[in-house]
N, CA, C and O atoms as CSV, one atom per row, in Angstrom:
chain,resi,resn,atom,element,x,y,z
A,1,MET,N,N,108.657,70.133,-169.595
A,1,MET,CA,C,107.631,70.332,-170.582
A,1,MET,C,C,106.287,70.495,-169.867
A,1,MET,O,O,105.950,69.684,-169.004
A,2,ALA,N,N,105.542,71.494,-170.201
A,2,ALA,CA,C,104.220,71.723,-169.614
A,2,ALA,C,C,103.170,70.935,-170.386
A,2,ALA,O,O,103.205,70.864,-171.614
A,3,VAL,N,N,102.242,70.349,-169.650
A,3,VAL,CA,C,101.159,69.583,-170.247
A,3,VAL,C,C,99.851,70.251,-169.865
A,3,VAL,O,O,99.625,70.535,-168.689
A,4,THR,N,N,98.998,70.504,-170.824
A,4,THR,CA,C,97.678,71.088,-170.573
A,4,THR,C,C,96.637,70.157,-171.166
A,4,THR,O,O,96.694,69.794,-172.341
A,5,VAL,N,N,95.673,69.775,-170.315
A,5,VAL,CA,C,94.636,68.850,-170.762
A,5,VAL,C,C,93.271,69.321,-170.271
A,5,VAL,O,O,93.162,70.075,-169.303
A,6,THR,N,N,92.242,68.859,-170.962
A,6,THR,CA,C,90.880,69.147,-170.513
A,6,THR,C,C,90.530,68.183,-169.374
A,6,THR,O,O,91.256,67.225,-169.107
A,7,ILE,N,N,89.416,68.454,-168.718
A,7,ILE,CA,C,88.976,67.575,-167.637
A,7,ILE,C,C,88.740,66.160,-168.165
A,7,ILE,O,O,89.124,65.186,-167.518
A,8,ALA,N,N,88.115,66.044,-169.327
A,8,ALA,CA,C,87.848,64.723,-169.915
A,8,ALA,C,C,89.148,63.974,-170.193
A,8,ALA,O,O,89.255,62.780,-169.914
A,9,GLU,N,N,90.141,64.687,-170.746
A,9,GLU,CA,C,91.443,64.057,-171.003
A,9,GLU,C,C,92.089,63.622,-169.700
A,9,GLU,O,O,92.648,62.528,-169.610
A,10,ALA,N,N,92.012,64.485,-168.685
A,10,ALA,CA,C,92.619,64.171,-167.395
A,10,ALA,C,C,92.005,62.907,-166.801
A,10,ALA,O,O,92.712,62.080,-166.226
A,11,GLU,N,N,90.693,62.761,-166.939
A,11,GLU,CA,C,90.033,61.566,-166.416
A,11,GLU,C,C,90.542,60.300,-167.094
A,11,GLU,O,O,90.746,59.280,-166.435
A,12,SER,N,N,90.744,60.360,-168.382
A,12,SER,CA,C,91.153,59.156,-169.105
A,12,SER,C,C,92.657,58.909,-169.049
A,12,SER,O,O,93.102,57.788,-169.293
A,13,ARG,N,N,93.446,59.934,-168.733
A,13,ARG,CA,C,94.917,59.806,-168.738
A,13,ARG,C,C,95.537,60.054,-167.365
A,13,ARG,O,O,96.714,60.403,-167.282
A,14,MET,N,N,94.772,59.882,-166.288
A,14,MET,CA,C,95.246,60.273,-164.965
A,14,MET,C,C,96.568,59.611,-164.582
A,14,MET,O,O,97.457,60.296,-164.074
A,15,ASP,N,N,96.730,58.307,-164.805
A,15,ASP,CA,C,97.990,57.642,-164.458
A,15,ASP,C,C,99.173,58.298,-165.156
A,15,ASP,O,O,100.196,58.586,-164.535
A,16,GLU,N,N,99.022,58.525,-166.437
A,16,GLU,CA,C,100.081,59.148,-167.236
A,16,GLU,C,C,100.384,60.561,-166.734
A,16,GLU,O,O,101.548,60.953,-166.649
A,17,LEU,N,N,99.347,61.320,-166.403
A,17,LEU,CA,C,99.532,62.700,-165.939
A,17,LEU,C,C,100.178,62.741,-164.558
A,17,LEU,O,O,101.004,63.610,-164.280
A,18,LEU,N,N,99.803,61.807,-163.702
A,18,LEU,CA,C,100.449,61.736,-162.388
A,18,LEU,C,C,101.929,61.406,-162.526
A,18,LEU,O,O,102.764,61.983,-161.829
A,19,ASP,N,N,102.253,60.483,-163.419
A,19,ASP,CA,C,103.664,60.172,-163.670
A,19,ASP,C,C,104.418,61.402,-164.170
A,19,ASP,O,O,105.551,61.649,-163.756
A,20,ALA,N,N,103.792,62.171,-165.056
A,20,ALA,CA,C,104.425,63.395,-165.568
A,20,ALA,C,C,104.664,64.383,-164.437
A,20,ALA,O,O,105.729,64.995,-164.364
A,21,ALA,N,N,103.689,64.544,-163.562
A,21,ALA,CA,C,103.846,65.458,-162.427
A,21,ALA,C,C,104.977,64.989,-161.513
A,21,ALA,O,O,105.757,65.808,-161.026
A,22,LEU,N,N,105.072,63.696,-161.279
A,22,LEU,CA,C,106.146,63.153,-160.442
A,22,LEU,C,C,107.524,63.368,-161.064
A,22,LEU,O,O,108.524,63.457,-160.352
A,23,ARG,N,N,107.572,63.448,-162.383
A,23,ARG,CA,C,108.842,63.740,-163.070
A,23,ARG,C,C,109.177,65.224,-163.037
A,23,ARG,O,O,110.247,65.634,-163.488
A,24,GLY,N,N,108.269,66.022,-162.507
A,24,GLY,CA,C,108.525,67.455,-162.412
A,24,GLY,C,C,107.868,68.281,-163.494
A,24,GLY,O,O,108.050,69.498,-163.542
A,25,GLU,N,N,107.102,67.638,-164.369
A,25,GLU,CA,C,106.409,68.393,-165.417
A,25,GLU,C,C,105.197,69.113,-164.834
A,25,GLU,O,O,104.542,68.606,-163.923
A,26,GLU,N,N,104.908,70.281,-165.361
A,26,GLU,CA,C,103.713,71.007,-164.944
A,26,GLU,C,C,102.524,70.450,-165.703
A,26,GLU,O,O,102.542,70.364,-166.931
A,27,VAL,N,N,101.489,70.074,-164.964
A,27,VAL,CA,C,100.281,69.517,-165.573
A,27,VAL,C,C,99.102,70.412,-165.189
A,27,VAL,O,O,98.723,70.492,-164.021
A,28,ALA,N,N,98.533,71.078,-166.183
A,28,ALA,CA,C,97.386,71.955,-165.957
A,28,ALA,C,C,96.134,71.304,-166.522
A,28,ALA,O,O,96.161,70.701,-167.594
A,29,ILE,N,N,95.037,71.434,-165.784
A,29,ILE,CA,C,93.748,70.907,-166.231
A,29,ILE,C,C,92.837,72.101,-166.494
A,29,ILE,O,O,92.731,73.018,-165.679
A,30,THR,N,N,92.180,72.066,-167.661
A,30,THR,CA,C,91.361,73.207,-168.058
A,30,THR,C,C,89.889,72.839,-168.197
A,30,THR,O,O,89.530,71.686,-168.437
A,31,ARG,N,N,89.058,73.853,-168.039
A,31,ARG,CA,C,87.625,73.753,-168.332
A,31,ARG,C,C,87.308,74.933,-169.234
A,31,ARG,O,O,87.557,76.080,-168.865
A,32,ASP,N,N,86.764,74.665,-170.404
A,32,ASP,CA,C,86.463,75.722,-171.379
A,32,ASP,C,C,87.685,76.590,-171.659
A,32,ASP,O,O,87.592,77.816,-171.728
A,33,ASP,N,N,88.831,75.933,-171.818
A,33,ASP,CA,C,90.115,76.586,-172.122
A,33,ASP,C,C,90.630,77.490,-171.001
A,33,ASP,O,O,91.532,78.294,-171.234
A,34,ILE,N,N,90.080,77.376,-169.799
A,34,ILE,CA,C,90.549,78.162,-168.651
A,34,ILE,C,C,91.184,77.206,-167.649
A,34,ILE,O,O,90.530,76.258,-167.214
A,35,PRO,N,N,92.446,77.429,-167.272
A,35,PRO,CA,C,93.084,76.557,-166.283
A,35,PRO,C,C,92.331,76.604,-164.951
A,35,PRO,O,O,92.048,77.678,-164.421
A,36,VAL,N,N,92.013,75.416,-164.423
A,36,VAL,CA,C,91.275,75.347,-163.163
A,36,VAL,C,C,92.006,74.541,-162.096
A,36,VAL,O,O,91.664,74.630,-160.917
A,37,ALA,N,N,93.004,73.758,-162.487
A,37,ALA,CA,C,93.732,72.951,-161.514
A,37,ALA,C,C,95.118,72.635,-162.050
A,37,ALA,O,O,95.370,72.677,-163.254
A,38,LYS,N,N,96.019,72.315,-161.107
A,38,LYS,CA,C,97.374,71.947,-161.481
A,38,LYS,C,C,97.770,70.729,-160.655
A,38,LYS,O,O,97.550,70.704,-159.444
A,39,LEU,N,N,98.349,69.726,-161.296
A,39,LEU,CA,C,98.842,68.555,-160.587
A,39,LEU,C,C,100.272,68.808,-160.162
A,39,LEU,O,O,101.114,69.205,-160.966
A,40,THR,N,N,100.534,68.574,-158.897
A,40,THR,CA,C,101.890,68.692,-158.377
A,40,THR,C,C,102.151,67.505,-157.459
A,40,THR,O,O,101.233,67.029,-156.790
A,41,PRO,N,N,103.380,67.023,-157.418
A,41,PRO,CA,C,103.673,65.882,-156.564
A,41,PRO,C,C,103.767,66.288,-155.098
A,41,PRO,O,O,104.119,67.421,-154.771
A,42,ILE,N,N,103.449,65.354,-154.241
A,42,ILE,CA,C,103.691,65.516,-152.805
A,42,ILE,C,C,104.973,64.743,-152.544
A,42,ILE,O,O,105.003,63.516,-152.640
A,43,ARG,N,N,106.013,65.460,-152.220
A,43,ARG,CA,C,107.340,64.833,-152.117
A,43,ARG,C,C,107.507,63.956,-150.881
A,43,ARG,O,O,108.076,62.868,-150.975
A,44,SER,N,N,107.026,64.404,-149.732
A,44,SER,CA,C,107.228,63.662,-148.490
A,44,SER,C,C,105.909,63.491,-147.757
A,44,SER,O,O,105.616,64.231,-146.817
A,45,PRO,N,N,105.122,62.529,-148.177
A,45,PRO,CA,C,103.849,62.368,-147.479
A,45,PRO,C,C,104.086,61.998,-146.021
A,45,PRO,O,O,104.919,61.149,-145.707
A,46,CYS,N,N,103.356,62.635,-145.163
A,46,CYS,CA,C,103.463,62.368,-143.733
A,46,CYS,C,C,102.674,61.102,-143.427
A,46,CYS,O,O,101.500,60.994,-143.781
A,47,LYS,N,N,103.305,60.170,-142.786
A,47,LYS,CA,C,102.649,58.918,-142.450
A,47,LYS,C,C,102.341,58.904,-140.959
A,47,LYS,O,O,103.159,59.337,-140.146
A,48,ALA,N,N,101.193,58.419,-140.612
A,48,ALA,CA,C,100.796,58.343,-139.208
A,48,ALA,C,C,101.818,57.527,-138.427
A,48,ALA,O,O,102.246,56.453,-138.852
A,49,GLY,N,N,102.192,58.065,-137.282
A,49,GLY,CA,C,103.107,57.348,-136.402
A,49,GLY,C,C,104.570,57.500,-136.732
A,49,GLY,O,O,105.400,56.801,-136.151
A,50,TRP,N,N,104.919,58.391,-137.645
A,50,TRP,CA,C,106.320,58.497,-138.064
A,50,TRP,C,C,107.239,59.014,-136.966
A,50,TRP,O,O,108.455,58.849,-137.062
A,51,LEU,N,N,106.687,59.637,-135.921
A,51,LEU,CA,C,107.511,60.108,-134.810
A,51,LEU,C,C,107.501,59.158,-133.617
A,51,LEU,O,O,108.157,59.420,-132.608
A,52,LYS,N,N,106.763,58.059,-133.726
A,52,LYS,CA,C,106.679,57.118,-132.620
A,52,LYS,C,C,108.084,56.654,-132.231
A,52,LYS,O,O,108.867,56.201,-133.066
A,53,GLY,N,N,108.374,56.782,-130.943
A,53,GLY,CA,C,109.684,56.383,-130.447
A,53,GLY,C,C,110.749,57.455,-130.585
A,53,GLY,O,O,111.849,57.288,-130.057
A,54,ARG,N,N,110.465,58.544,-131.273
A,54,ARG,CA,C,111.437,59.628,-131.456
A,54,ARG,C,C,111.140,60.814,-130.558
A,54,ARG,O,O,112.037,61.595,-130.241
A,55,VAL,N,N,109.905,60.952,-130.153
A,55,VAL,CA,C,109.491,62.079,-129.323
A,55,VAL,C,C,108.875,61.523,-128.055
A,55,VAL,O,O,108.002,60.657,-128.096
A,56,SER,N,N,109.343,62.034,-126.931
A,56,SER,CA,C,108.733,61.604,-125.674
A,56,SER,C,C,108.167,62.836,-124.977
A,56,SER,O,O,108.788,63.899,-124.963
A,57,LEU,N,N,107.011,62.680,-124.415
A,57,LEU,CA,C,106.329,63.766,-123.720
A,57,LEU,C,C,106.134,63.354,-122.269
A,57,LEU,O,O,105.676,62.250,-121.976
A,58,ASP,N,N,106.491,64.267,-121.365
A,58,ASP,CA,C,106.180,63.951,-119.977
A,58,ASP,C,C,104.752,64.396,-119.672
A,58,ASP,O,O,104.116,65.053,-120.497
A,59,ASP,N,N,104.260,64.050,-118.521
A,59,ASP,CA,C,102.868,64.333,-118.177
A,59,ASP,C,C,102.542,65.820,-118.187
A,59,ASP,O,O,101.387,66.189,-118.401
A,60,SER,N,N,103.532,66.685,-117.960
A,60,SER,CA,C,103.265,68.129,-117.920
A,60,SER,C,C,102.835,68.675,-119.291
A,60,SER,O,O,102.253,69.757,-119.372
A,61,PHE,N,N,103.118,67.938,-120.349
A,61,PHE,CA,C,102.711,68.375,-121.686
A,61,PHE,C,C,101.200,68.599,-121.751
A,61,PHE,O,O,100.729,69.471,-122.482
A,62,PHE,N,N,100.450,67.819,-120.992
A,62,PHE,CA,C,99.002,67.875,-121.036
A,62,PHE,C,C,98.407,68.822,-119.995
A,62,PHE,O,O,97.186,68.943,-119.901
A,63,ASP,N,N,99.254,69.494,-119.213
A,63,ASP,CA,C,98.758,70.461,-118.224
A,63,ASP,C,C,98.128,71.657,-118.937
A,63,ASP,O,O,98.542,72.009,-120.041
A,64,PRO,N,N,97.126,72.283,-118.308
A,64,PRO,CA,C,96.526,73.487,-118.916
A,64,PRO,C,C,97.570,74.591,-119.066
A,64,PRO,O,O,98.488,74.710,-118.254
A,65,LEU,N,N,97.416,75.388,-120.107
A,65,LEU,CA,C,98.325,76.514,-120.314
A,65,LEU,C,C,98.040,77.604,-119.283
A,65,LEU,O,O,96.908,77.751,-118.823
A,66,PRO,N,N,99.079,78.369,-118.920
A,66,PRO,CA,C,98.853,79.476,-117.984
A,66,PRO,C,C,97.962,80.548,-118.614
A,66,PRO,O,O,97.890,80.672,-119.837
A,67,ASP,N,N,97.286,81.320,-117.761
A,67,ASP,CA,C,96.352,82.343,-118.231
A,67,ASP,C,C,96.998,83.335,-119.199
A,67,ASP,O,O,96.376,83.709,-120.193
A,68,ASP,N,N,98.239,83.771,-118.930
A,68,ASP,CA,C,98.873,84.747,-119.816
A,68,ASP,C,C,99.101,84.170,-121.216
A,68,ASP,O,O,99.013,84.898,-122.205
A,69,GLU,N,N,99.389,82.883,-121.307
A,69,GLU,CA,C,99.545,82.244,-122.613
A,69,GLU,C,C,98.197,82.170,-123.337
A,69,GLU,O,O,98.119,82.440,-124.535
A,70,LEU,N,N,97.155,81.808,-122.620
A,70,LEU,CA,C,95.825,81.751,-123.222
A,70,LEU,C,C,95.376,83.126,-123.705
A,70,LEU,O,O,94.759,83.241,-124.764
A,71,ARG,N,N,95.681,84.172,-122.933
A,71,ARG,CA,C,95.341,85.533,-123.357
A,71,ARG,C,C,96.093,85.902,-124.629
A,71,ARG,O,O,95.533,86.557,-125.508
A,72,GLY,N,N,97.335,85.496,-124.737
A,72,GLY,CA,C,98.136,85.776,-125.930
A,72,GLY,C,C,97.556,85.164,-127.197
A,72,GLY,O,O,97.754,85.690,-128.292
A,73,TRP,N,N,96.851,84.071,-127.051
A,73,TRP,CA,C,96.197,83.410,-128.175
A,73,TRP,C,C,94.762,83.860,-128.327
A,73,TRP,O,O,94.042,83.370,-129.196
A,74,GLY,N,N,94.340,84.796,-127.483
A,74,GLY,CA,C,92.969,85.305,-127.562
A,74,GLY,C,C,91.938,84.317,-127.070
A,74,GLY,O,O,90.771,84.392,-127.452
A,75,LEU,N,N,92.362,83.380,-126.217
A,75,LEU,CA,C,91.464,82.345,-125.733
A,75,LEU,C,C,90.921,82.649,-124.338
A,75,LEU,O,O,90.110,81.899,-123.794
A,76,LYS,N,N,91.374,83.738,-123.783
A,76,LYS,CA,C,90.903,84.104,-122.447
A,76,LYS,C,C,90.944,85.615,-122.345
A,76,LYS,O,O,91.850,86.264,-122.868
A,77,ASP,N,N,89.935,86.176,-121.653
A,77,ASP,CA,C,89.889,87.640,-121.466
A,77,ASP,C,C,90.808,88.082,-120.361
A,77,ASP,O,O,90.894,89.275,-120.071
């Protein structure tokens, strides 16, 4: 079910609208009857440190890139 609310309604019903978005409902917010925003859930928020202990980098990871690689990225003439 799609839900359309004004900005004022969205401010007063934000918890309810977020729950609706998490259930998969489309939530549109309007200004002067024109849709200006849509609430959508973030399914897998990335948390800081989630790769700690899973990825190991040796010291060469921090070495400067070769000139041909830098040229490919437009970072060197």
